[in-house]
Each structure stands twice: as structure tokens, then as C-alpha cells.
N, CA, C and O atoms as a printed pandas DataFrame, in Angstrom:
     atom_number atom_name residue_name chain_id  residue_number  x_coord  y_coord  z_coord
0              1         N          MET        A               1   25.994    6.519   12.847
1              2        CA          MET        A               1   26.249    6.082   11.483
2              3         C          MET        A               1   27.659    6.508   11.099
3              4         O          MET        A               1   28.060    7.647   11.335
4              5         N          SER        A               2   28.399    5.593   10.512
5              6        CA          SER        A               2   29.783    5.871   10.159
6              7         C          SER        A               2   29.881    6.802    8.948
7              8         O          SER        A               2   28.935    6.941    8.172
8              9         N          GLU        A               3   31.038    7.430    8.807
9             10        CA          GLU        A               3   31.281    8.314    7.665
10            11         C          GLU        A               3   31.217    7.534    6.357
11            12         O          GLU        A               3   30.712    8.043    5.356
12            13         N          THR        A               4   31.721    6.314    6.357
13            14        CA          THR        A               4   31.668    5.465    5.163
14            15         C          THR        A               4   30.227    5.187    4.763
15            16         O          THR        A               4   29.881    5.239    3.582
16            17         N          HIS        A               5   29.384    4.889    5.757
17            18        CA          HIS        A               5   27.964    4.619    5.492
18            19         C          HIS        A               5   27.288    5.876    4.934
19            20         O          HIS        A               5   26.500    5.777    3.994
20            21         N          ARG        A               6   27.578    7.045    5.489
21            22        CA          ARG        A               6   27.004    8.300    4.997
22            23         C          ARG        A               6   27.395    8.555    3.543
23            24         O          ARG        A               6   26.558    8.944    2.727
24            25         N          LYS        A               7   28.665    8.333    3.225
25            26        CA          LYS        A               7   29.127    8.557    1.850
26            27         C          LYS        A               7   28.430    7.613    0.878
27            28         O          LYS        A               7   28.066    8.015   -0.228
28            29         N          LYS        A               8   28.244    6.370    1.283
29            30        CA          LYS        A               8   27.557    5.400    0.439
30            31         C          LYS        A               8   26.107    5.829    0.202
31            32         O          LYS        A               8   25.608    5.749   -0.921
32            33         N          LEU        A               9   25.440    6.280    1.252
33            34        CA          LEU        A               9   24.047    6.719    1.123
34            35         C          LEU        A               9   23.924    7.962    0.240
35            36         O          LEU        A               9   22.944    8.108   -0.491
36            37         N          ALA        A              10   24.906    8.853    0.303
37            38        CA          ALA        A              10   24.862   10.084   -0.493
38            39         C          ALA        A              10   24.926    9.808   -1.988
39            40         O          ALA        A              10   24.491   10.636   -2.789
40            41         N          LYS        A              11   25.464    8.652   -2.374
41            42        CA          LYS        A              11   25.635    8.331   -3.789
42            43         C          LYS        A              11   24.450    7.578   -4.403
43            44         O          LYS        A              11   24.371    7.457   -5.626
44            45         N          ILE        A              12   23.547    7.082   -3.592
45            46        CA          ILE        A              12   22.447    6.300   -4.168
46            47         C          ILE        A              12   21.460    7.204   -4.886
47            48         O          ILE        A              12   21.310    8.378   -4.549
48            49         N          ARG        A              13   20.804    6.647   -5.863
49            50        CA          ARG        A              13   19.788    7.349   -6.640
50            51         C          ARG        A              13   18.507    6.516   -6.600
51            52         O          ARG        A              13   18.216    5.759   -7.527
52            53         N          PRO        A              14   17.738    6.668   -5.501
53            54        CA          PRO        A              14   16.550    5.832   -5.355
54            55         C          PRO        A              14   15.428    6.250   -6.292
55            56         O          PRO        A              14   15.384    7.380   -6.779
56            57         N          SER        A              15   14.530    5.316   -6.529
57            58        CA          SER        A              15   13.280    5.635   -7.217
58            59         C          SER        A              15   12.158    5.308   -6.244
59            60         O          SER        A              15   12.267    4.368   -5.456
60            61         N          GLU        A              16   11.087    6.076   -6.298
61            62        CA          GLU        A              16    9.951    5.845   -5.424
62            63         C          GLU        A              16    8.685    5.716   -6.241
63            64         O          GLU        A              16    8.504    6.375   -7.264
64            65         N          GLU        A              17    7.821    4.853   -5.762
65            66        CA          GLU        A              17    6.504    4.689   -6.370
66            67         C          GLU        A              17    5.483    4.781   -5.250
67            68         O          GLU        A              17    5.608    4.093   -4.237
68            69         N          LEU        A              18    4.477    5.621   -5.422
69            70        CA          LEU        A              18    3.415    5.790   -4.440
70            71         C          LEU        A              18    2.109    5.312   -5.063
71            72         O          LEU        A              18    1.669    5.825   -6.091
72            73         N          ARG        A              19    1.490    4.304   -4.409
73            74        CA          ARG        A              19    0.210    3.766   -4.890
74            75         C          ARG        A              19   -0.853    4.005   -3.822
75            76         O          ARG        A              19   -0.586    3.881   -2.627
76            77         N          ILE        A              20   -2.057    4.348   -4.266
77            78        CA          ILE        A              20   -3.159    4.600   -3.346
78            79         C          ILE        A              20   -4.336    3.737   -3.778
79            80         O          ILE        A              20   -4.741    3.752   -4.940
80            81         N          SER        A              21   -4.886    2.977   -2.812
81            82        CA          SER        A              21   -6.053    2.145   -3.058
82            83         C          SER        A              21   -7.038    2.402   -1.928
83            84         O          SER        A              21   -6.883    1.872   -0.828
84            85         N          GLY        A              22   -8.049    3.216   -2.201
85            86        CA          GLY        A              22   -8.966    3.624   -1.140
86            87         C          GLY        A              22   -8.218    4.506   -0.162
87            88         O          GLY        A              22   -7.676    5.541   -0.548
88            89         N          ASN        A              23   -8.183    4.104    1.108
89            90        CA          ASN        A              23   -7.439    4.899    2.093
90            91         C          ASN        A              23   -6.105    4.236    2.475
91            92         O          ASN        A              23   -5.439    4.663    3.418
92            93         N          VAL        A              24   -5.726    3.185    1.729
93            94        CA          VAL        A              24   -4.460    2.490    1.980
94            95         C          VAL        A              24   -3.424    2.960    0.961
95            96         O          VAL        A              24   -3.653    2.907   -0.248
96            97         N          TRP        A              25   -2.290    3.418    1.468
97            98        CA          TRP        A              25   -1.202    3.924    0.647
98            99         C          TRP        A              25   -0.027    2.955    0.744
99           100         O          TRP        A              25    0.200    2.353    1.793
100          101         N          THR        A              26    0.717    2.806   -0.346
101          102        CA          THR        A              26    1.935    1.990   -0.342
102          103         C          THR        A              26    3.039    2.794   -1.005
103          104         O          THR        A              26    2.901    3.246   -2.142
104          105         N          LEU        A              27    4.143    2.965   -0.276
105          106        CA          LEU        A              27    5.306    3.681   -0.782
106          107         C          LEU        A              27    6.428    2.666   -0.963
107          108         O          LEU        A              27    6.870    2.039    0.000
108          109         N          THR        A              28    6.887    2.509   -2.205
109          110        CA          THR        A              28    7.964    1.574   -2.514
110          111         C          THR        A              28    9.186    2.371   -2.946
111          112         O          THR        A              28    9.101    3.222   -3.832
112          113         N          THR        A              29   10.323    2.092   -2.315
113          114        CA          THR        A              29   11.588    2.742   -2.650
114          115         C          THR        A              29   12.552    1.672   -3.134
115          116         O          THR        A              29   12.731    0.642   -2.484
116          117         N          ARG        A              30   13.173    1.926   -4.286
117          118        CA          ARG        A              30   14.141    0.982   -4.852
118          119         C          ARG        A              30   15.466    1.708   -5.081
119          120         O          ARG        A              30   15.494    2.859   -5.514
120          121         N          SER        A              31   16.566    1.005   -4.779
121          122        CA          SER        A              31   17.890    1.579   -5.036
122          123         C          SER        A              31   18.905    0.456   -5.144
123          124         O          SER        A              31   18.581   -0.725   -5.014
124          125         N          GLU        A              32   20.143    0.861   -5.387
125          126        CA          GLU        A              32   21.236   -0.102   -5.487
126          127         C          GLU        A              32   21.435   -0.853   -4.168
127          128         O          GLU        A              32   21.976   -1.958   -4.173
128          129         N          LEU        A              33   21.014   -0.284   -3.052
129          130        CA          LEU        A              33   21.208   -0.908   -1.747
130          131         C          LEU        A              33   20.050   -1.818   -1.335
131          132         O          LEU        A              33   20.111   -2.464   -0.288
132          133         N          GLY        A              34   19.003   -1.871   -2.148
133          134        CA          GLY        A              34   17.877   -2.739   -1.829
134          135         C          GLY        A              34   16.553   -2.025   -1.997
135          136         O          GLY        A              34   16.500   -0.832   -2.297
136          137         N          ASP        A              35   15.491   -2.778   -1.798
137          138        CA          ASP        A              35   14.135   -2.262   -1.934
138          139         C          ASP        A              35   13.479   -2.180   -0.559
139          140         O          ASP        A              35   13.795   -2.959    0.341
140          141         N          HIS        A              36   12.563   -1.228   -0.409
141          142        CA          HIS        A              36   11.847   -1.044    0.843
142          143         C          HIS        A              36   10.407   -0.670    0.509
143          144         O          HIS        A              36   10.163    0.167   -0.360
144          145         N          GLU        A              37    9.455   -1.291    1.201
145          146        CA          GLU        A              37    8.047   -0.975    0.970
146          147         C          GLU        A              37    7.355   -0.778    2.305
147          148         O          GLU        A              37    7.571   -1.543    3.244
148          149         N          ILE        A              38    6.519    0.257    2.388
149          150        CA          ILE        A              38    5.738    0.508    3.591
150          151         C          ILE        A              38    4.302    0.801    3.175
151          152         O          ILE        A              38    4.051    1.589    2.263
152          153         N          THR        A              39    3.367    0.153    3.862
153          154        CA          THR        A              39    1.943    0.351    3.609
154          155         C          THR        A              39    1.355    1.044    4.828
155          156         O          THR        A              39    1.650    0.674    5.964
156          157         N          PHE        A              40    0.515    2.060    4.586
157          158        CA          PHE        A              40    0.020    2.870    5.689
158          159         C          PHE        A              40   -1.323    3.509    5.345
159          160         O          PHE        A              40   -1.738    3.555    4.187
160          161         N          THR        A              41   -1.979    3.997    6.381
161          162        CA          THR        A              41   -3.165    4.833    6.272
162          163         C          THR        A              41   -2.777    6.184    6.864
163          164         O          THR        A              41   -2.140    6.236    7.917
164          165         N          LEU        A              42   -3.149    7.263    6.208
165          166        CA          LEU        A              42   -2.783    8.590    6.690
166          167         C          LEU        A              42   -3.201    8.770    8.151
167          168         O          LEU        A              42   -4.316    8.421    8.538
168          169         N          GLY        A              43   -2.288    9.322    8.951
169          170        CA          GLY        A              43   -2.577    9.638   10.340
170          171         C          GLY        A              43   -2.423    8.501   11.331
171          172         O          GLY        A              43   -2.530    8.723   12.537
172          173         N          GLU        A              44   -2.175    7.286   10.856
173          174        CA          GLU        A              44   -2.045    6.137   11.750
174          175         C          GLU        A              44   -0.585    5.685   11.836
175          176         O          GLU        A              44    0.056    5.478   10.806
176          177         N          PRO        A              45   -0.049    5.529   13.060
177          178        CA          PRO        A              45    1.340    5.080   13.199
178          179         C          PRO        A              45    1.515    3.635   12.753
179          180         O          PRO        A              45    0.650    2.788   12.979
180          181         N          VAL        A              46    2.651    3.372   12.117
181          182        CA          VAL        A              46    3.000    2.011   11.702
182          183         C          VAL        A              46    4.462    1.765   12.070
183          184         O          VAL        A              46    5.261    2.701   12.087
184          185         N          PRO        A              47    4.820    0.503   12.368
185          186        CA          PRO        A              47    6.224    0.186   12.630
186          187         C          PRO        A              47    7.050    0.462   11.380
187          188         O          PRO        A              47    6.585    0.245   10.262
188          189         N          ALA        A              48    8.270    0.940   11.572
189          190        CA          ALA        A              48    9.110    1.263   10.416
190          191         C          ALA        A              48   10.579    1.179   10.799
191          192         O          ALA        A              48   10.939    1.227   11.975
192          193         N          THR        A              49   11.409    1.054    9.788
193          194        CA          THR        A              49   12.854    1.079    9.926
194          195         C          THR        A              49   13.384    2.154    9.000
195          196         O          THR        A              49   12.947    2.255    7.853
196          197         N          ILE        A              50   14.321    2.958    9.481
197          198        CA          ILE        A              50   14.959    3.917    8.586
198          199         C          ILE        A              50   15.656    3.104    7.501
199          200         O          ILE        A              50   16.266    2.074    7.787
200          201         N          LEU        A              51   15.568    3.559    6.283
201          202        CA          LEU        A              51   16.137    2.826    5.156
202          203         C          LEU        A              51   17.602    2.506    5.340
203          204         O          LEU        A              51   18.352    3.261    5.959
204          205         N          TYR        A              52   17.990    1.388    4.796
205          206        CA          TYR        A              52   19.389    0.990    4.658
206          207         C          TYR        A              52   20.124    0.863    5.989
207          208         O          TYR        A              52   21.206    1.420    6.172
208          209         N          GLY        A              53   19.516    0.120    6.916
209          210        CA          GLY        A              53   20.226   -0.231    8.135
210          211         C          GLY        A              53   20.051    0.700    9.311
211          212         O          GLY        A              53   20.807    0.613   10.279
212          213         N          GLY        A              54   19.075    1.587    9.257
213          214        CA          GLY        A              54   18.846    2.485   10.380
214          215         C          GLY        A              54   18.045    1.806   11.477
215          216         O          GLY        A              54   17.696    0.632   11.354
216          217         N          PRO        A              55   17.748    2.537   12.558
217          218        CA          PRO        A              55   17.022    1.955   13.684
218          219         C          PRO        A              55   15.535    1.755   13.401
219          220         O          PRO        A              55   14.971    2.348   12.481
220          221         N          ASP        A              56   14.917    0.901   14.220
221          222        CA          ASP        A              56   13.477    0.689   14.152
222          223         C          ASP        A              56   12.765    1.775   14.943
223          224         O          ASP        A              56   13.336    2.370   15.857
224          225         N          GLY        A              57   11.519    2.027   14.584
225          226        CA          GLY        A              57   10.700    3.004   15.290
226          227         C          GLY        A              57    9.292    2.947   14.761
227          228         O          GLY        A              57    8.851    1.912   14.261
228          229         N          THR        A              58    8.580    4.054   14.866
229          230        CA          THR        A              58    7.245    4.164   14.279
230          231         C          THR        A              58    7.219    5.392   13.384
231          232         O          THR        A              58    7.964    6.350   13.593
232          233         N          THR        A              59    6.352    5.347   12.389
233          234        CA          THR        A              59    6.229    6.468   11.476
234          235         C          THR        A              59    4.760    6.760   11.233
235          236         O          THR        A              59    3.924    5.857   11.260
236          237         N          VAL        A              60    4.454    8.022   10.996
237          238        CA          VAL        A              60    3.098    8.467   10.676
238          239         C          VAL        A              60    3.195    9.336    9.431
239          240         O          VAL        A              60    4.037   10.230    9.348
240          241         N          PHE        A              61    2.323    9.063    8.466
241          242        CA          PHE        A              61    2.245    9.865    7.245
242          243         C          PHE        A              61    1.009   10.753    7.318
243          244         O          PHE        A              61   -0.052   10.312    7.761
244          245         N          THR        A              62    1.145   11.998    6.884
245          246        CA          THR        A              62    0.019   12.917    6.763
246          247         C          THR        A              62    0.166   13.667    5.441
247          248         O          THR        A              62    1.236   13.668    4.833
248          249         N          LYS        A              63   -0.914   14.302    5.005
249          250        CA          LYS        A              63   -0.850   15.157    3.816
250          251         C          LYS        A              63   -0.884   16.598    4.263
251          252         O          LYS        A              63   -1.569   16.950    5.223
252          253         N          ASP        A              64   -0.139   17.429    3.560
253          254        CA          ASP        A              64   -0.131   18.866    3.808
254          255         C          ASP        A              64   -0.503   19.519    2.492
255          256         O          ASP        A              64    0.330   19.632    1.593
256          257         N          GLY        A              65   -1.739   19.943    2.375
257          258        CA          GLY        A              65   -2.206   20.486    1.111
258          259         C          GLY        A              65   -2.376   19.369    0.099
259          260         O          GLY        A              65   -2.499   18.204    0.476
260          261         N          GLY        A              66   -2.384   19.711   -1.177
261          262        CA          GLY        A              66   -2.626   18.722   -2.210
262          263         C          GLY        A              66   -1.410   17.989   -2.712
263          264         O          GLY        A              66   -1.542   16.945   -3.351
264          265         N          ASN        A              67   -0.203   18.518   -2.436
265          266        CA          ASN        A              67    0.973   17.921   -3.076
266          267         C          ASN        A              67    2.116   17.567   -2.118
267          268         O          ASN        A              67    3.224   17.287   -2.574
268          269         N          LYS        A              68    1.877   17.572   -0.816
269          270        CA          LYS        A              68    2.941   17.242    0.133
270          271         C          LYS        A              68    2.544   16.031    0.973
271          272         O          LYS        A              68    1.451   15.967    1.535
272          273         N          LEU        A              69    3.470   15.072    1.039
273          274        CA          LEU        A              69    3.316   13.917    1.902
274          275         C          LEU        A              69    4.365   14.059    3.003
275          276         O          LEU        A              69    5.565   14.074    2.731
276          277         N          VAL        A              70    3.898   14.162    4.245
277          278        CA          VAL        A              70    4.785   14.393    5.383
278          279         C          VAL        A              70    4.904   13.096    6.182
279          280         O          VAL        A              70    3.897   12.507    6.573
280          281         N          GLN        A              71    6.130   12.660    6.420
281          282        CA          GLN        A              71    6.411   11.451    7.191
282          283         C          GLN        A              71    7.160   11.858    8.460
283          284         O          GLN        A              71    8.223   12.476    8.395
284          285         N          THR        A              72    6.596   11.507    9.607
285          286        CA          THR        A              72    7.234   11.777   10.890
286          287         C          THR        A              72    7.654   10.448   11.485
287          288         O          THR        A              72    6.815    9.591   11.761
288          289         N          PHE        A              73    8.946   10.277   11.682
289          290        CA          PHE        A              73    9.527    9.023   12.138
290          291         C          PHE        A              73   10.083    9.217   13.537
291          292         O          PHE        A              73   10.895   10.115   13.761
292          293         N          ARG        A              74    9.657    8.387   14.482
293          294        CA          ARG        A              74   10.137    8.464   15.859
294          295         C          ARG        A              74   10.955    7.212   16.174
295          296         O          ARG        A              74   10.495    6.088   15.974
296          297         N          PHE        A              75   12.170    7.425   16.667
297          298        CA          PHE        A              75   13.080    6.317   16.953
298          299         C          PHE        A              75   14.069    6.735   18.036
299          300         O          PHE        A              75   14.562    7.863   18.026
300          301         N          GLU        A              76   14.354    5.848   18.950
301          302        CA          GLU        A              76   15.368    6.066   19.980
302          303         C          GLU        A              76   15.266    7.439   20.648
303          304         O          GLU        A              76   16.285    8.078   20.911
304          305         N          GLY        A              77   14.032    7.897   20.924
305          306        CA          GLY        A              77   13.816    9.184   21.563
306          307         C          GLY        A              77   14.013   10.385   20.658
307          308         O          GLY        A              77   14.005   11.519   21.135
308          309         N          LYS        A              78   14.188   10.165   19.373
309          310        CA          LYS        A              78   14.405   11.244   18.405
310          311         C          LYS        A              78   13.248   11.291   17.418
311          312         O          LYS        A              78   12.453   10.355   17.333
312          313         N          THR        A              79   13.163   12.377   16.680
313          314        CA          THR        A              79   12.151   12.534   15.640
314          315         C          THR        A              79   12.821   13.005   14.358
315          316         O          THR        A              79   13.643   13.921   14.374
316          317         N          ALA        A              80   12.463   12.373   13.253
317          318        CA          ALA        A              80   12.930   12.794   11.929
318          319         C          ALA        A              80   11.699   13.093   11.083
319          320         O          ALA        A              80   10.693   12.391   11.180
320          321         N          THR        A              81   11.774   14.112   10.271
321          322        CA          THR        A              81   10.671   14.477    9.390
322          323         C          THR        A              81   11.154   14.443    7.945
323          324         O          THR        A              81   12.203   14.994    7.610
324          325         N          ILE        A              82   10.368   13.784    7.098
325          326        CA          ILE        A              82   10.651   13.731    5.669
326          327         C          ILE        A              82    9.431   14.301    4.960
327          328         O          ILE        A              82    8.317   13.808    5.137
328          329         N          ILE        A              83    9.641   15.327    4.168
329          330        CA          ILE        A              83    8.548   15.936    3.402
330          331         C          ILE        A              83    8.813   15.687    1.929
331          332         O          ILE        A              83    9.841   16.096    1.390
332          333         N          ARG        A              84    7.863   15.006    1.280
333          334        CA          ARG        A              84    7.940   14.773   -0.160
334          335         C          ARG        A              84    6.939   15.715   -0.814
335          336         O          ARG        A              84    5.736   15.624   -0.571
336          337         N          GLU        A              85    7.448   16.619   -1.644
337          338        CA          GLU        A              85    6.594   17.599   -2.318
338          339         C          GLU        A              85    6.620   17.327   -3.819
339          340         O          GLU        A              85    7.675   17.362   -4.452
340          341         N          TYR        A              86    5.439   17.056   -4.374
341          342        CA          TYR        A              86    5.314   16.670   -5.777
342          343         C          TYR        A              86    4.840   17.867   -6.598
343          344         O          TYR        A              86    3.872   18.534   -6.230
344          345         N          SER        A              87    5.539   18.141   -7.735
345          346        CA          SER        A              87    5.171   19.266   -8.576
346          347         C          SER        A              87    5.793   19.108   -9.962
347          348         O          SER        A              87    7.003   18.918  -10.085
348          349         N          ASN        A              88    4.971   19.187  -10.995
349          350        CA          ASN        A              88    5.436   19.192  -12.388
350          351         C          ASN        A              88    6.402   18.056  -12.712
351          352         O          ASN        A              88    7.441   18.286  -13.329
352          353         N          GLY        A              89    6.069   16.834  -12.303
353          354        CA          GLY        A              89    6.913   15.687  -12.610
354          355         C          GLY        A              89    8.188   15.608  -11.801
355          356         O          GLY        A              89    9.073   14.809  -12.109
356          357         N          ARG        A              90    8.294   16.431  -10.766
357          358        CA          ARG        A              90    9.477   16.429   -9.901
358          359         C          ARG        A              90    9.045   16.165   -8.466
359          360         O          ARG        A              90    7.888   16.374   -8.103
360          361         N          MET        A              91    9.985   15.707   -7.663
361          362        CA          MET        A              91    9.731   15.508   -6.245
362          363         C          MET        A              91   10.873   16.148   -5.465
363          364         O          MET        A              91   12.044   15.843   -5.690
364          365         N          LYS        A              92   10.519   17.030   -4.556
365          366        CA          LYS        A              92   11.496   17.629   -3.652
366          367         C          LYS        A              92   11.369   16.889   -2.323
367          368         O          LYS        A              92   10.274   16.790   -1.771
368          369         N          VAL        A              93   12.478   16.373   -1.810
369          370        CA          VAL        A              93   12.481   15.669   -0.534
370          371         C          VAL        A              93   13.295   16.485    0.456
371          372         O          VAL        A              93   14.478   16.746    0.238
372          373         N          SER        A              94   12.651   16.885    1.544
373          374        CA          SER        A              94   13.311   17.622    2.616
374          375         C          SER        A              94   13.317   16.736    3.854
375          376         O          SER        A              94   12.277   16.218    4.259
376          377         N          CYS        A              95   14.482   16.564    4.447
377          378        CA          CYS        A              95   14.636   15.724    5.640
378          379         C          CYS        A              95   15.229   16.579    6.752
379          380         O          CYS        A              95   16.093   17.422    6.510
380          381         N          ALA        A              96   14.749   16.351    7.988
381          382        CA          ALA        A              96   15.293   17.085    9.126
382          383         C          ALA        A              96   15.245   16.212   10.374
383          384         O          ALA        A              96   14.252   15.533   10.632
384          385         N          THR        A              97   16.321   16.239   11.138
385          386        CA          THR        A              97   16.381   15.592   12.447
386          387         C          THR        A              97   17.511   16.207   13.258
387          388         O          THR        A              97   18.567   16.529   12.715
388          389         N          ASN        A              98   17.294   16.366   14.535
389          390        CA          ASN        A              98   18.317   16.865   15.460
390          391         C          ASN        A              98   19.018   18.127   14.970
391          392         O          ASN        A              98   20.231   18.259   15.127
392          393         N          GLY        A              99   18.277   19.047   14.385
393          394        CA          GLY        A              99   18.854   20.302   13.936
394          395         C          GLY        A              99   19.634   20.232   12.640
395          396         O          GLY        A              99   20.248   21.220   12.236
396          397         N          VAL        A             100   19.621   19.073   11.975
397          398        CA          VAL        A             100   20.313   18.901   10.697
398          399         C          VAL        A             100   19.249   18.688    9.622
399          400         O          VAL        A             100   18.295   17.938    9.832
400          401         N          SER        A             101   19.410   19.337    8.486
401          402        CA          SER        A             101   18.437   19.169    7.408
402          403         C          SER        A             101   19.146   18.972    6.068
403          404         O          SER        A             101   20.305   19.346    5.888
404          405         N          ALA        A             102   18.413   18.378    5.148
405          406        CA          ALA        A             102   18.933   18.150    3.798
406          407         C          ALA        A             102   17.774   18.240    2.826
407          408         O          ALA        A             102   16.611   18.073    3.196
408          409         N          GLU        A             103   18.116   18.508    1.571
409          410        CA          GLU        A             103   17.088   18.626    0.538
410          411         C          GLU        A             103   17.635   18.026   -0.752
411          412         O          GLU        A             103   18.779   18.277   -1.132
412          413         N          ARG        A             104   16.795   17.221   -1.427
413          414        CA          ARG        A             104   17.170   16.647   -2.720
414          415         C          ARG        A             104   15.995   16.789   -3.665
415          416         O          ARG        A             104   14.838   16.795   -3.244
416          417         N          TRP        A             105   16.303   16.904   -4.936
417          418        CA          TRP        A             105   15.292   16.974   -5.991
418          419         C          TRP        A             105   15.396   15.720   -6.850
419          420         O          TRP        A             105   16.496   15.241   -7.127
420          421         N          TYR        A             106   14.259   15.194   -7.267
421          422        CA          TYR        A             106   14.194   14.027   -8.144
422          423         C          TYR        A             106   13.281   14.349   -9.310
423          424         O          TYR        A             106   12.302   15.080   -9.158
424          425         N          THR        A             107   13.601   13.804  -10.471
425          426        CA          THR        A             107   12.793   13.993  -11.667
426          427         C          THR        A             107   12.172   12.661  -12.060
427          428         O          THR        A             107   12.838   11.626  -12.040
428          429         N          GLY        A             108   10.888   12.694  -12.419
429          430        CA          GLY        A             108   10.181   11.467  -12.825
430          431         C          GLY        A             108   10.784   10.910  -14.106
431          432         O          GLY        A             108   11.320   11.636  -14.943
432          433         N          GLY        A             109   10.675    9.605  -14.222
433          434        CA          GLY        A             109   11.271    8.959  -15.394
434          435         C          GLY        A             109   10.256    8.348  -16.287
435          436         O          GLY        A             109   10.607    7.768  -17.314
């Protein structure tokens, strides 16, 4: 990924909506760069693309306790983990891959 692409991604302010219907979950992400929606069942791999032009792979969502949604994404022989932790109207997103990690906080609107 180019430095220009990284800088552009660092400036976006996405919104996420998580809907649950029975055991089917749908995560919708919206931002200035476009919208992305993924539907899944916990523990089952589904085809996925890293947002905003990343590679294709598979992803599995699991729950960790009552307030954490863990997404494990496998692509090109690599693994990325995204943990969304929900608490008091806020969401903490922790991402890690190849020894690099990042953390962002979001407030509900």
C-alpha cells in the first residue's frame, strides 16, 4: 500500500452499523471512500476484501465476552485481527497484522 493511500485512509471517519437477526449478523461500514457490507454467522469463514482496495481473503467473526467482536482476516498468507470493543456508547477498534498495531476510538452519534 502506498504512502498516499495510507494517508488517505488515516483521514477517513467511518461509521459502522451492526445488525443481528437470529444468528445472522450484518456489519455495514460507511465512509467518504464508499460503503461496505458483510453478512456472517459467528465462527464461520466468509469471503471478504479488506476495505478500500485491499486484497481478497476470508474472514471469521467471533465474540469475546459480551462486548467484543473479533474479526480474523486471512489474506495472501498473512493474518490481520480487528477487535471491536463496545462500551458506554463508544467503540474501541484495535487492529494488528505483521507485528504492527493501531487503535482508534469512535463515539456513537
